[in-house]
TORKOL-4160 file (C-alpha; in steps of 0.2 Angstrom, whole numbers, padded with zeros to 4 digits, m for minus):
458
<pt num="1" X="0033" Y="0357" Z="m0509"/>
<pt num="2" X="0049" Y="0354" Z="m0501"/>
<pt num="3" X="0065" Y="0359" Z="m0509"/>
<pt num="4" X="0081" Y="0350" Z="m0508"/>
<pt num="5" X="0095" Y="0360" Z="m0502"/>
<pt num="6" X="0112" Y="0359" Z="m0510"/>
<pt num="7" X="0125" Y="0369" Z="m0517"/>
<pt num="8" X="0135" Y="0363" Z="m0533"/>
<pt num="9" X="0154" Y="0363" Z="m0536"/>
<pt num="10" X="0165" Y="0375" Z="m0527"/>
<pt num="11" X="0168" Y="0391" Z="m0537"/>
<pt num="12" X="0187" Y="0389" Z="m0537"/>
<pt num="13" X="0186" Y="0376" Z="m0552"/>
<pt num="14" X="0173" Y="0386" Z="m0561"/>
<pt num="15" X="0181" Y="0402" Z="m0560"/>
<pt num="16" X="0197" Y="0394" Z="m0566"/>
<pt num="17" X="0187" Y="0389" Z="m0582"/>
<pt num="18" X="0178" Y="0405" Z="m0585"/>
<pt num="19" X="0190" Y="0418" Z="m0580"/>
<pt num="20" X="0187" Y="0432" Z="m0567"/>
<pt num="21" X="0174" Y="0445" Z="m0573"/>
<pt num="22" X="0179" Y="0463" Z="m0572"/>
<pt num="23" X="0169" Y="0467" Z="m0557"/>
<pt num="24" X="0166" Y="0454" Z="m0543"/>
<pt num="25" X="0159" Y="0455" Z="m0525"/>
<pt num="26" X="0171" Y="0457" Z="m0511"/>
<pt num="27" X="0167" Y="0440" Z="m0506"/>
<pt num="28" X="0176" Y="0432" Z="m0521"/>
<pt num="29" X="0192" Y="0440" Z="m0519"/>
<pt num="30" X="0193" Y="0446" Z="m0501"/>
<pt num="31" X="0193" Y="0438" Z="m0484"/>
<pt num="32" X="0177" Y="0430" Z="m0487"/>
<pt num="33" X="0181" Y="0419" Z="m0502"/>
<pt num="34" X="0168" Y="0408" Z="m0511"/>
<pt num="35" X="0174" Y="0392" Z="m0501"/>
<pt num="36" X="0169" Y="0402" Z="m0485"/>
<pt num="37" X="0153" Y="0413" Z="m0485"/>
<pt num="38" X="0143" Y="0425" Z="m0495"/>
<pt num="39" X="0138" Y="0440" Z="m0484"/>
<pt num="40" X="0121" Y="0445" Z="m0486"/>
<pt num="41" X="0109" Y="0459" Z="m0481"/>
<pt num="42" X="0090" Y="0458" Z="m0481"/>
<pt num="43" X="0081" Y="0474" Z="m0487"/>
<pt num="44" X="0063" Y="0473" Z="m0481"/>
<pt num="45" X="0058" Y="0461" Z="m0466"/>
<pt num="46" X="0040" Y="0458" Z="m0469"/>
<pt num="47" X="0029" Y="0443" Z="m0475"/>
<pt num="48" X="0039" Y="0437" Z="m0490"/>
<pt num="49" X="0056" Y="0439" Z="m0481"/>
<pt num="50" X="0051" Y="0429" Z="m0466"/>
<pt num="51" X="0041" Y="0416" Z="m0475"/>
<pt num="52" X="0052" Y="0414" Z="m0490"/>
<pt num="53" X="0068" Y="0424" Z="m0495"/>
<pt num="54" X="0077" Y="0424" Z="m0478"/>
<pt num="55" X="0073" Y="0407" Z="m0472"/>
<pt num="56" X="0076" Y="0399" Z="m0489"/>
<pt num="57" X="0093" Y="0407" Z="m0491"/>
<pt num="58" X="0099" Y="0404" Z="m0473"/>
<pt num="59" X="0096" Y="0386" Z="m0476"/>
<pt num="60" X="0112" Y="0386" Z="m0486"/>
<pt num="61" X="0129" Y="0385" Z="m0477"/>
<pt num="62" X="0136" Y="0396" Z="m0490"/>
<pt num="63" X="0125" Y="0410" Z="m0485"/>
<pt num="64" X="0129" Y="0422" Z="m0470"/>
<pt num="65" X="0115" Y="0434" Z="m0468"/>
<pt num="66" X="0124" Y="0447" Z="m0457"/>
<pt num="67" X="0112" Y="0463" Z="m0458"/>
<pt num="68" X="0093" Y="0467" Z="m0460"/>
<pt num="69" X="0084" Y="0483" Z="m0464"/>
<pt num="70" X="0067" Y="0489" Z="m0463"/>
<pt num="71" X="0058" Y="0507" Z="m0463"/>
<pt num="72" X="0047" Y="0499" Z="m0449"/>
<pt num="73" X="0058" Y="0498" Z="m0433"/>
<pt num="74" X="0046" Y="0484" Z="m0426"/>
<pt num="75" X="0049" Y="0473" Z="m0442"/>
<pt num="76" X="0067" Y="0477" Z="m0442"/>
<pt num="77" X="0068" Y="0471" Z="m0423"/>
<pt num="78" X="0058" Y="0455" Z="m0428"/>
<pt num="79" X="0069" Y="0452" Z="m0443"/>
<pt num="80" X="0085" Y="0453" Z="m0432"/>
<pt num="81" X="0077" Y="0441" Z="m0419"/>
<pt num="82" X="0073" Y="0429" Z="m0433"/>
<pt num="83" X="0091" Y="0429" Z="m0440"/>
<pt num="84" X="0099" Y="0429" Z="m0423"/>
<pt num="85" X="0088" Y="0414" Z="m0417"/>
<pt num="86" X="0093" Y="0404" Z="m0433"/>
<pt num="87" X="0111" Y="0407" Z="m0430"/>
<pt num="88" X="0110" Y="0404" Z="m0411"/>
<pt num="89" X="0102" Y="0387" Z="m0415"/>
<pt num="90" X="0114" Y="0383" Z="m0430"/>
<pt num="91" X="0129" Y="0389" Z="m0421"/>
<pt num="92" X="0123" Y="0384" Z="m0404"/>
<pt num="93" X="0128" Y="0400" Z="m0397"/>
<pt num="94" X="0114" Y="0405" Z="m0385"/>
<pt num="95" X="0121" Y="0424" Z="m0384"/>
<pt num="96" X="0123" Y="0426" Z="m0403"/>
<pt num="97" X="0117" Y="0444" Z="m0408"/>
<pt num="98" X="0128" Y="0447" Z="m0422"/>
<pt num="99" X="0115" Y="0454" Z="m0435"/>
<pt num="100" X="0117" Y="0471" Z="m0440"/>
<pt num="101" X="0102" Y="0483" Z="m0442"/>
<pt num="102" X="0099" Y="0497" Z="m0453"/>
<pt num="103" X="0084" Y="0509" Z="m0455"/>
<pt num="104" X="0090" Y="0515" Z="m0472"/>
<pt num="105" X="0095" Y="0502" Z="m0485"/>
<pt num="106" X="0107" Y="0515" Z="m0493"/>
<pt num="107" X="0118" Y="0514" Z="m0477"/>
<pt num="108" X="0118" Y="0495" Z="m0479"/>
<pt num="109" X="0124" Y="0497" Z="m0496"/>
<pt num="110" X="0139" Y="0506" Z="m0491"/>
<pt num="111" X="0145" Y="0492" Z="m0479"/>
<pt num="112" X="0159" Y="0484" Z="m0489"/>
<pt num="113" X="0158" Y="0468" Z="m0479"/>
<pt num="114" X="0141" Y="0464" Z="m0488"/>
<pt num="115" X="0142" Y="0455" Z="m0505"/>
<pt num="116" X="0124" Y="0453" Z="m0509"/>
<pt num="117" X="0107" Y="0458" Z="m0504"/>
<pt num="118" X="0089" Y="0451" Z="m0504"/>
<pt num="119" X="0076" Y="0464" Z="m0508"/>
<pt num="120" X="0059" Y="0459" Z="m0502"/>
<pt num="121" X="0050" Y="0476" Z="m0502"/>
<pt num="122" X="0034" Y="0482" Z="m0508"/>
<pt num="123" X="0033" Y="0483" Z="m0526"/>
<pt num="124" X="0036" Y="0502" Z="m0528"/>
<pt num="125" X="0052" Y="0499" Z="m0519"/>
<pt num="126" X="0059" Y="0486" Z="m0530"/>
<pt num="127" X="0068" Y="0494" Z="m0545"/>
<pt num="128" X="0076" Y="0509" Z="m0536"/>
<pt num="129" X="0086" Y="0499" Z="m0521"/>
<pt num="130" X="0090" Y="0486" Z="m0534"/>
<pt num="131" X="0098" Y="0499" Z="m0545"/>
<pt num="132" X="0107" Y="0506" Z="m0531"/>
<pt num="133" X="0113" Y="0489" Z="m0525"/>
<pt num="134" X="0120" Y="0486" Z="m0543"/>
<pt num="135" X="0129" Y="0503" Z="m0543"/>
<pt num="136" X="0137" Y="0497" Z="m0526"/>
<pt num="137" X="0143" Y="0481" Z="m0534"/>
<pt num="138" X="0131" Y="0470" Z="m0524"/>
<pt num="139" X="0123" Y="0454" Z="m0531"/>
<pt num="140" X="0105" Y="0454" Z="m0529"/>
<pt num="141" X="0090" Y="0443" Z="m0526"/>
<pt num="142" X="0075" Y="0454" Z="m0531"/>
<pt num="143" X="0056" Y="0449" Z="m0528"/>
<pt num="144" X="0045" Y="0451" Z="m0542"/>
<pt num="145" X="0037" Y="0461" Z="m0550"/>
<pt num="146" X="0054" Y="0467" Z="m0556"/>
<pt num="147" X="0047" Y="0485" Z="m0557"/>
<pt num="148" X="0032" Y="0497" Z="m0556"/>
<pt num="149" X="0034" Y="0504" Z="m0573"/>
<pt num="150" X="0042" Y="0498" Z="m0590"/>
<pt num="151" X="0054" Y="0513" Z="m0589"/>
<pt num="152" X="0060" Y="0508" Z="m0572"/>
<pt num="153" X="0062" Y="0491" Z="m0578"/>
<pt num="154" X="0073" Y="0495" Z="m0592"/>
<pt num="155" X="0083" Y="0507" Z="m0581"/>
<pt num="156" X="0086" Y="0492" Z="m0570"/>
<pt num="157" X="0092" Y="0481" Z="m0583"/>
<pt num="158" X="0104" Y="0494" Z="m0589"/>
<pt num="159" X="0111" Y="0497" Z="m0571"/>
<pt num="160" X="0113" Y="0477" Z="m0568"/>
<pt num="161" X="0122" Y="0475" Z="m0585"/>
<pt num="162" X="0133" Y="0490" Z="m0584"/>
<pt num="163" X="0139" Y="0485" Z="m0566"/>
<pt num="164" X="0140" Y="0466" Z="m0571"/>
<pt num="165" X="0132" Y="0461" Z="m0555"/>
<pt num="166" X="0121" Y="0444" Z="m0553"/>
<pt num="167" X="0103" Y="0448" Z="m0551"/>
<pt num="168" X="0090" Y="0434" Z="m0549"/>
<pt num="169" X="0072" Y="0437" Z="m0550"/>
<pt num="170" X="0061" Y="0429" Z="m0537"/>
<pt num="171" X="0050" Y="0419" Z="m0551"/>
<pt num="172" X="0053" Y="0403" Z="m0541"/>
<pt num="173" X="0041" Y="0393" Z="m0552"/>
<pt num="174" X="0056" Y="0389" Z="m0562"/>
<pt num="175" X="0062" Y="0379" Z="m0548"/>
<pt num="176" X="0047" Y="0369" Z="m0547"/>
<pt num="177" X="0049" Y="0353" Z="m0558"/>
<pt num="178" X="0032" Y="0353" Z="m0565"/>
<pt num="179" X="0035" Y="0369" Z="m0573"/>
<pt num="180" X="0051" Y="0365" Z="m0581"/>
<pt num="181" X="0044" Y="0348" Z="m0587"/>
<pt num="182" X="0028" Y="0356" Z="m0595"/>
<pt num="183" X="0039" Y="0369" Z="m0604"/>
<pt num="184" X="0051" Y="0355" Z="m0611"/>
<pt num="185" X="0037" Y="0344" Z="m0617"/>
<pt num="186" X="0029" Y="0359" Z="m0626"/>
<pt num="187" X="0045" Y="0365" Z="m0633"/>
<pt num="188" X="0049" Y="0348" Z="m0640"/>
<pt num="189" X="0032" Y="0347" Z="m0649"/>
<pt num="190" X="0023" Y="0334" Z="m0638"/>
<pt num="191" X="0007" Y="0342" Z="m0640"/>
<pt num="192" X="0010" Y="0347" Z="m0659"/>
<pt num="193" X="0010" Y="0365" Z="m0664"/>
<pt num="194" X="0006" Y="0377" Z="m0650"/>
<pt num="195" X="m0007" Y="0389" Z="m0654"/>
<pt num="196" X="m0015" Y="0395" Z="m0637"/>
<pt num="197" X="m0010" Y="0397" Z="m0620"/>
<pt num="198" X="m0023" Y="0400" Z="m0606"/>
<pt num="199" X="m0017" Y="0407" Z="m0589"/>
<pt num="200" X="m0028" Y="0407" Z="m0574"/>
<pt num="201" X="m0026" Y="0422" Z="m0563"/>
<pt num="202" X="m0038" Y="0429" Z="m0551"/>
<pt num="203" X="m0042" Y="0448" Z="m0547"/>
<pt num="204" X="m0043" Y="0455" Z="m0530"/>
<pt num="205" X="m0059" Y="0460" Z="m0521"/>
<pt num="206" X="m0063" Y="0478" Z="m0517"/>
<pt num="207" X="m0060" Y="0485" Z="m0499"/>
<pt num="208" X="m0067" Y="0497" Z="m0486"/>
<pt num="209" X="m0066" Y="0515" Z="m0485"/>
<pt num="210" X="m0052" Y="0521" Z="m0474"/>
<pt num="211" X="m0050" Y="0537" Z="m0464"/>
<pt num="212" X="m0033" Y="0545" Z="m0460"/>
<pt num="213" X="m0024" Y="0538" Z="m0445"/>
<pt num="214" X="m0009" Y="0544" Z="m0435"/>
<pt num="215" X="0007" Y="0538" Z="m0442"/>
<pt num="216" X="0015" Y="0524" Z="m0430"/>
<pt num="217" X="0031" Y="0530" Z="m0422"/>
<pt num="218" X="0040" Y="0515" Z="m0428"/>
<pt num="219" X="0036" Y="0518" Z="m0446"/>
<pt num="220" X="0046" Y="0530" Z="m0458"/>
<pt num="221" X="0030" Y="0534" Z="m0468"/>
<pt num="222" X="0037" Y="0546" Z="m0479"/>
<pt num="223" X="0051" Y="0535" Z="m0485"/>
<pt num="224" X="0039" Y="0520" Z="m0486"/>
<pt num="225" X="0029" Y="0531" Z="m0498"/>
<pt num="226" X="0045" Y="0534" Z="m0508"/>
<pt num="227" X="0042" Y="0540" Z="m0526"/>
<pt num="228" X="0023" Y="0538" Z="m0525"/>
<pt num="229" X="0011" Y="0552" Z="m0520"/>
<pt num="230" X="0010" Y="0559" Z="m0503"/>
<pt num="231" X="m0006" Y="0553" Z="m0495"/>
<pt num="232" X="m0012" Y="0551" Z="m0477"/>
<pt num="233" X="m0007" Y="0536" Z="m0468"/>
<pt num="234" X="m0020" Y="0521" Z="m0465"/>
<pt num="235" X="m0015" Y="0505" Z="m0459"/>
<pt num="236" X="m0024" Y="0495" Z="m0473"/>
<pt num="237" X="m0014" Y="0505" Z="m0486"/>
<pt num="238" X="0002" Y="0499" Z="m0479"/>
<pt num="239" X="0004" Y="0483" Z="m0469"/>
<pt num="240" X="m0002" Y="0476" Z="m0453"/>
<pt num="241" X="0005" Y="0484" Z="m0437"/>
<pt num="242" X="0003" Y="0466" Z="m0428"/>
<pt num="243" X="0007" Y="0450" Z="m0437"/>
<pt num="244" X="0013" Y="0447" Z="m0454"/>
<pt num="245" X="m0004" Y="0444" Z="m0464"/>
<pt num="246" X="m0006" Y="0450" Z="m0482"/>
<pt num="247" X="m0002" Y="0469" Z="m0483"/>
<pt num="248" X="m0015" Y="0481" Z="m0489"/>
<pt num="249" X="m0002" Y="0490" Z="m0500"/>
<pt num="250" X="m0005" Y="0475" Z="m0513"/>
<pt num="251" X="m0022" Y="0481" Z="m0516"/>
<pt num="252" X="m0018" Y="0499" Z="m0520"/>
<pt num="253" X="m0012" Y="0505" Z="m0537"/>
<pt num="254" X="0000" Y="0518" Z="m0529"/>
<pt num="255" X="0011" Y="0504" Z="m0525"/>
<pt num="256" X="0007" Y="0490" Z="m0537"/>
<pt num="257" X="m0005" Y="0484" Z="m0551"/>
<pt num="258" X="m0014" Y="0470" Z="m0542"/>
<pt num="259" X="m0013" Y="0451" Z="m0546"/>
<pt num="260" X="m0009" Y="0455" Z="m0564"/>
<pt num="261" X="0009" Y="0459" Z="m0557"/>
<pt num="262" X="0008" Y="0450" Z="m0541"/>
<pt num="263" X="0006" Y="0432" Z="m0548"/>
<pt num="264" X="0006" Y="0438" Z="m0566"/>
<pt num="265" X="0025" Y="0438" Z="m0567"/>
<pt num="266" X="0025" Y="0420" Z="m0561"/>
<pt num="267" X="0013" Y="0414" Z="m0574"/>
<pt num="268" X="0019" Y="0425" Z="m0589"/>
<pt num="269" X="0037" Y="0420" Z="m0585"/>
<pt num="270" X="0031" Y="0401" Z="m0584"/>
<pt num="271" X="0021" Y="0403" Z="m0601"/>
<pt num="272" X="0035" Y="0411" Z="m0610"/>
<pt num="273" X="0047" Y="0397" Z="m0605"/>
<pt num="274" X="0036" Y="0384" Z="m0615"/>
<pt num="275" X="0032" Y="0397" Z="m0629"/>
<pt num="276" X="0050" Y="0401" Z="m0631"/>
<pt num="277" X="0047" Y="0419" Z="m0630"/>
<pt num="278" X="0056" Y="0424" Z="m0615"/>
<pt num="279" X="0065" Y="0438" Z="m0623"/>
<pt num="280" X="0051" Y="0445" Z="m0634"/>
<pt num="281" X="0035" Y="0452" Z="m0630"/>
<pt num="282" X="0018" Y="0452" Z="m0639"/>
<pt num="283" X="0013" Y="0461" Z="m0654"/>
<pt num="284" X="m0003" Y="0466" Z="m0646"/>
<pt num="285" X="m0014" Y="0467" Z="m0631"/>
<pt num="286" X="m0032" Y="0470" Z="m0626"/>
<pt num="287" X="m0041" Y="0469" Z="m0610"/>
<pt num="288" X="m0056" Y="0472" Z="m0600"/>
<pt num="289" X="m0057" Y="0473" Z="m0581"/>
<pt num="290" X="m0068" Y="0478" Z="m0567"/>
<pt num="291" X="m0062" Y="0490" Z="m0554"/>
<pt num="292" X="m0069" Y="0495" Z="m0537"/>
<pt num="293" X="m0081" Y="0510" Z="m0537"/>
<pt num="294" X="m0077" Y="0515" Z="m0519"/>
<pt num="295" X="m0066" Y="0510" Z="m0505"/>
<pt num="296" X="m0046" Y="0512" Z="m0502"/>
<pt num="297" X="m0041" Y="0497" Z="m0512"/>
<pt num="298" X="m0043" Y="0501" Z="m0531"/>
<pt num="299" X="m0033" Y="0487" Z="m0540"/>
<pt num="300" X="m0042" Y="0477" Z="m0554"/>
<pt num="301" X="m0055" Y="0463" Z="m0549"/>
<pt num="302" X="m0061" Y="0451" Z="m0563"/>
<pt num="303" X="m0053" Y="0453" Z="m0580"/>
<pt num="304" X="m0048" Y="0446" Z="m0596"/>
<pt num="305" X="m0032" Y="0449" Z="m0606"/>
<pt num="306" X="m0027" Y="0444" Z="m0623"/>
<pt num="307" X="m0010" Y="0444" Z="m0631"/>
<pt num="308" X="m0005" Y="0440" Z="m0649"/>
<pt num="309" X="0013" Y="0435" Z="m0653"/>
<pt num="310" X="0022" Y="0435" Z="m0670"/>
<pt num="311" X="0024" Y="0416" Z="m0669"/>
<pt num="312" X="0004" Y="0414" Z="m0670"/>
<pt num="313" X="0002" Y="0410" Z="m0652"/>
<pt num="314" X="m0013" Y="0418" Z="m0643"/>
<pt num="315" X="m0011" Y="0420" Z="m0624"/>
<pt num="316" X="m0028" Y="0422" Z="m0614"/>
<pt num="317" X="m0028" Y="0427" Z="m0595"/>
<pt num="318" X="m0043" Y="0427" Z="m0584"/>
<pt num="319" X="m0049" Y="0422" Z="m0567"/>
<pt num="320" X="m0061" Y="0411" Z="m0575"/>
<pt num="321" X="m0048" Y="0398" Z="m0579"/>
<pt num="322" X="m0040" Y="0387" Z="m0566"/>
<pt num="323" X="m0025" Y="0395" Z="m0558"/>
<pt num="324" X="m0010" Y="0390" Z="m0568"/>
<pt num="325" X="m0004" Y="0388" Z="m0586"/>
<pt num="326" X="m0013" Y="0378" Z="m0600"/>
<pt num="327" X="m0003" Y="0375" Z="m0616"/>
<pt num="328" X="m0015" Y="0370" Z="m0630"/>
<pt num="329" X="m0007" Y="0362" Z="m0647"/>
<pt num="330" X="m0014" Y="0354" Z="m0662"/>
<pt num="331" X="m0011" Y="0337" Z="m0654"/>
<pt num="332" X="m0016" Y="0340" Z="m0636"/>
<pt num="333" X="m0014" Y="0350" Z="m0621"/>
<pt num="334" X="m0004" Y="0352" Z="m0604"/>
<pt num="335" X="m0010" Y="0360" Z="m0589"/>
<pt num="336" X="0003" Y="0365" Z="m0575"/>
<pt num="337" X="0001" Y="0374" Z="m0558"/>
<pt num="338" X="0008" Y="0374" Z="m0541"/>
<pt num="339" X="m0004" Y="0361" Z="m0535"/>
<pt num="340" X="m0014" Y="0363" Z="m0519"/>
<pt num="341" X="m0005" Y="0379" Z="m0515"/>
<pt num="342" X="m0009" Y="0397" Z="m0509"/>
<pt num="343" X="0005" Y="0409" Z="m0504"/>
<pt num="344" X="m0006" Y="0414" Z="m0489"/>
<pt num="345" X="m0023" Y="0412" Z="m0481"/>
<pt num="346" X="m0029" Y="0429" Z="m0487"/>
<pt num="347" X="m0023" Y="0426" Z="m0506"/>
<pt num="348" X="m0039" Y="0427" Z="m0518"/>
<pt num="349" X="m0035" Y="0410" Z="m0525"/>
<pt num="350" X="m0047" Y="0395" Z="m0522"/>
<pt num="351" X="m0037" Y="0380" Z="m0517"/>
<pt num="352" X="m0048" Y="0367" Z="m0525"/>
<pt num="353" X="m0046" Y="0376" Z="m0542"/>
<pt num="354" X="m0028" Y="0372" Z="m0542"/>
<pt num="355" X="m0025" Y="0354" Z="m0535"/>
<pt num="356" X="m0016" Y="0346" Z="m0550"/>
<pt num="357" X="0002" Y="0351" Z="m0552"/>
<pt num="358" X="0003" Y="0343" Z="m0569"/>
<pt num="359" X="m0010" Y="0336" Z="m0581"/>
<pt num="360" X="m0012" Y="0333" Z="m0600"/>
<pt num="361" X="m0025" Y="0328" Z="m0613"/>
<pt num="362" X="m0016" Y="0311" Z="m0613"/>
<pt num="363" X="m0006" Y="0304" Z="m0599"/>
<pt num="364" X="0006" Y="0297" Z="m0612"/>
<pt num="365" X="0012" Y="0314" Z="m0615"/>
<pt num="366" X="0018" Y="0316" Z="m0598"/>
<pt num="367" X="0027" Y="0300" Z="m0598"/>
<pt num="368" X="0036" Y="0305" Z="m0614"/>
<pt num="369" X="0055" Y="0306" Z="m0611"/>
<pt num="370" X="0066" Y="0321" Z="m0618"/>
<pt num="371" X="0079" Y="0314" Z="m0629"/>
<pt num="372" X="0098" Y="0319" Z="m0628"/>
<pt num="373" X="0097" Y="0329" Z="m0644"/>
<pt num="374" X="0081" Y="0338" Z="m0639"/>
<pt num="375" X="0079" Y="0354" Z="m0630"/>
<pt num="376" X="0083" Y="0353" Z="m0612"/>
<pt num="377" X="0079" Y="0368" Z="m0601"/>
<pt num="378" X="0089" Y="0376" Z="m0586"/>
<pt num="379" X="0087" Y="0364" Z="m0572"/>
<pt num="380" X="0088" Y="0369" Z="m0553"/>
<pt num="381" X="0081" Y="0363" Z="m0536"/>
<pt num="382" X="0079" Y="0380" Z="m0528"/>
<pt num="383" X="0079" Y="0398" Z="m0533"/>
<pt num="384" X="0089" Y="0405" Z="m0519"/>
<pt num="385" X="0102" Y="0391" Z="m0520"/>
<pt num="386" X="0104" Y="0394" Z="m0539"/>
<pt num="387" X="0107" Y="0413" Z="m0535"/>
<pt num="388" X="0121" Y="0408" Z="m0522"/>
<pt num="389" X="0129" Y="0396" Z="m0535"/>
<pt num="390" X="0129" Y="0410" Z="m0548"/>
<pt num="391" X="0137" Y="0423" Z="m0536"/>
<pt num="392" X="0151" Y="0411" Z="m0535"/>
<pt num="393" X="0152" Y="0405" Z="m0554"/>
<pt num="394" X="0147" Y="0422" Z="m0561"/>
<pt num="395" X="0136" Y="0413" Z="m0573"/>
<pt num="396" X="0118" Y="0419" Z="m0577"/>
<pt num="397" X="0105" Y="0413" Z="m0565"/>
<pt num="398" X="0089" Y="0404" Z="m0570"/>
<pt num="399" X="0079" Y="0421" Z="m0569"/>
<pt num="400" X="0091" Y="0434" Z="m0574"/>
<pt num="401" X="0086" Y="0452" Z="m0575"/>
<pt num="402" X="0082" Y="0455" Z="m0593"/>
<pt num="403" X="0071" Y="0439" Z="m0593"/>
<pt num="404" X="0062" Y="0445" Z="m0577"/>
<pt num="405" X="0060" Y="0462" Z="m0585"/>
<pt num="406" X="0052" Y="0455" Z="m0601"/>
<pt num="407" X="0039" Y="0445" Z="m0590"/>
<pt num="408" X="0035" Y="0460" Z="m0580"/>
<pt num="409" X="0033" Y="0470" Z="m0596"/>
<pt num="410" X="0019" Y="0459" Z="m0600"/>
<pt num="411" X="0011" Y="0461" Z="m0585"/>
<pt num="412" X="0013" Y="0481" Z="m0585"/>
<pt num="413" X="0006" Y="0482" Z="m0603"/>
<pt num="414" X="m0009" Y="0471" Z="m0598"/>
<pt num="415" X="m0012" Y="0483" Z="m0583"/>
<pt num="416" X="m0012" Y="0498" Z="m0596"/>
<pt num="417" X="m0023" Y="0489" Z="m0608"/>
<pt num="418" X="m0036" Y="0487" Z="m0593"/>
<pt num="419" X="m0037" Y="0506" Z="m0593"/>
<pt num="420" X="m0039" Y="0509" Z="m0611"/>
<pt num="421" X="m0054" Y="0499" Z="m0620"/>
<pt num="422" X="m0046" Y="0495" Z="m0637"/>
<pt num="423" X="m0033" Y="0485" Z="m0645"/>
<pt num="424" X="m0015" Y="0491" Z="m0642"/>
<pt num="425" X="m0001" Y="0487" Z="m0653"/>
<pt num="426" X="0017" Y="0484" Z="m0645"/>
<pt num="427" X="0034" Y="0486" Z="m0651"/>
<pt num="428" X="0044" Y="0475" Z="m0640"/>
<pt num="429" X="0061" Y="0481" Z="m0646"/>
<pt num="430" X="0057" Y="0499" Z="m0643"/>
<pt num="431" X="0046" Y="0495" Z="m0628"/>
<pt num="432" X="0033" Y="0507" Z="m0634"/>
<pt num="433" X="0015" Y="0506" Z="m0640"/>
<pt num="434" X="0014" Y="0509" Z="m0659"/>
<pt num="435" X="0006" Y="0527" Z="m0663"/>
<pt num="436" X="m0003" Y="0528" Z="m0646"/>
<pt num="437" X="0002" Y="0543" Z="m0635"/>
<pt num="438" X="m0011" Y="0539" Z="m0622"/>
<pt num="439" X="m0005" Y="0521" Z="m0619"/>
<pt num="440" X="0013" Y="0527" Z="m0620"/>
<pt num="441" X="0010" Y="0540" Z="m0606"/>
<pt num="442" X="0007" Y="0526" Z="m0595"/>
<pt num="443" X="0024" Y="0517" Z="m0597"/>
<pt num="444" X="0031" Y="0528" Z="m0583"/>
<pt num="445" X="0024" Y="0538" Z="m0568"/>
<pt num="446" X="0029" Y="0554" Z="m0560"/>
<pt num="447" X="0041" Y="0552" Z="m0546"/>
<pt num="448" X="0041" Y="0562" Z="m0529"/>
<pt num="449" X="0058" Y="0569" Z="m0526"/>
<pt num="450" X="0070" Y="0564" Z="m0519"/>
<pt num="451" X="0064" Y="0547" Z="m0521"/>
<pt num="452" X="0064" Y="0538" Z="m0539"/>
<pt num="453" X="0075" Y="0530" Z="m0551"/>
<pt num="454" X="0075" Y="0546" Z="m0562"/>
<pt num="455" X="0086" Y="0554" Z="m0549"/>
<pt num="456" X="0099" Y="0541" Z="m0547"/>
<pt num="457" X="0116" Y="0546" Z="m0555"/>
<pt num="458" X="0120" Y="0531" Z="m0565"/>
């Protein structure tokens, strides 16, 4: 779907009304004032950066992407060329080559001219650079999932809150109008009392065996592994050396949890919007799942997960349902999805199963107007534009860190339940399973020094 690109009121009037926060990025009070530009660095120059984060952010005049970083020097070079070409054409300067490059994002974070960063890295490299960016006073756009473990996610929330930076989670379904409309209709009782939510989410197929390969000279593989175990390099365990197809790391549990976190954070976040449970987790979780018996790729395949909430709502998630979110109430149902959409040609999602973006048991439900005294949800046109707006205004974005963390927690405890064949009881406030040492042991992972959130001095 096409996104309208706009930026709202200038920050000067907004800041005057709300007052300055105690910590603001350099752009707010320095030479690069909000009326000028927000200087941005891109961390990770792979598929999502090129197709989504970089291009969607550079579309705004307010944004000035001035630096790129990647552990693969080929991708870093391609990222620089992408940004240079954009500004050459936009500024009509054929010799424009002003984009800085960094092999190590920590050096980028030391650049005082950079106000904010886009983090589009593999899942195991989300929480740590986001925490370090917060500690450096940079505002952050962070791809989902928010973290690899529940503990990492809580550490990130604490770092963002402590340093008072703006963090937007890349759950961009909130910018797609059908998801907001569905949530508003449900929240305002158009399908009666909500009792069940069914989420369609596929698993990943297994993959081939893979033998160790020489590490490409252009890849800092040790740092790419980060806090995860040291293993031999193989291309299908990392990312393609030619092109920007779906990377193999998405299908390996060292680096993520598969589709339960990949698309799961999108759908659980959207479901919570309609359920009014954005800041509270379920009371219980139980799951069954198939896992590959052989091959390098080892994330879950077909599965089903059930969550129960204290408001009486049950949430069922499975690849057997159409991809999207179906709210079922005492007086009807509403189904919402991205429509005829796939993230890439290699995504394990059948296009024909998700054609309708918005549907209901009765068309009149979708025609209902939300009155002025009813619940109206946060409305935006674009996730990246909202982030830039909030960098100026210092208001919370539509997907702030604590909300993103809660949606990610639902994904992560679902993955834990896939490993333990019994009903698990969850204490959302304590972020612990109740009387279950086996399950609680999976809320964190060991971290390979010197990498990992546990070794940051916060």
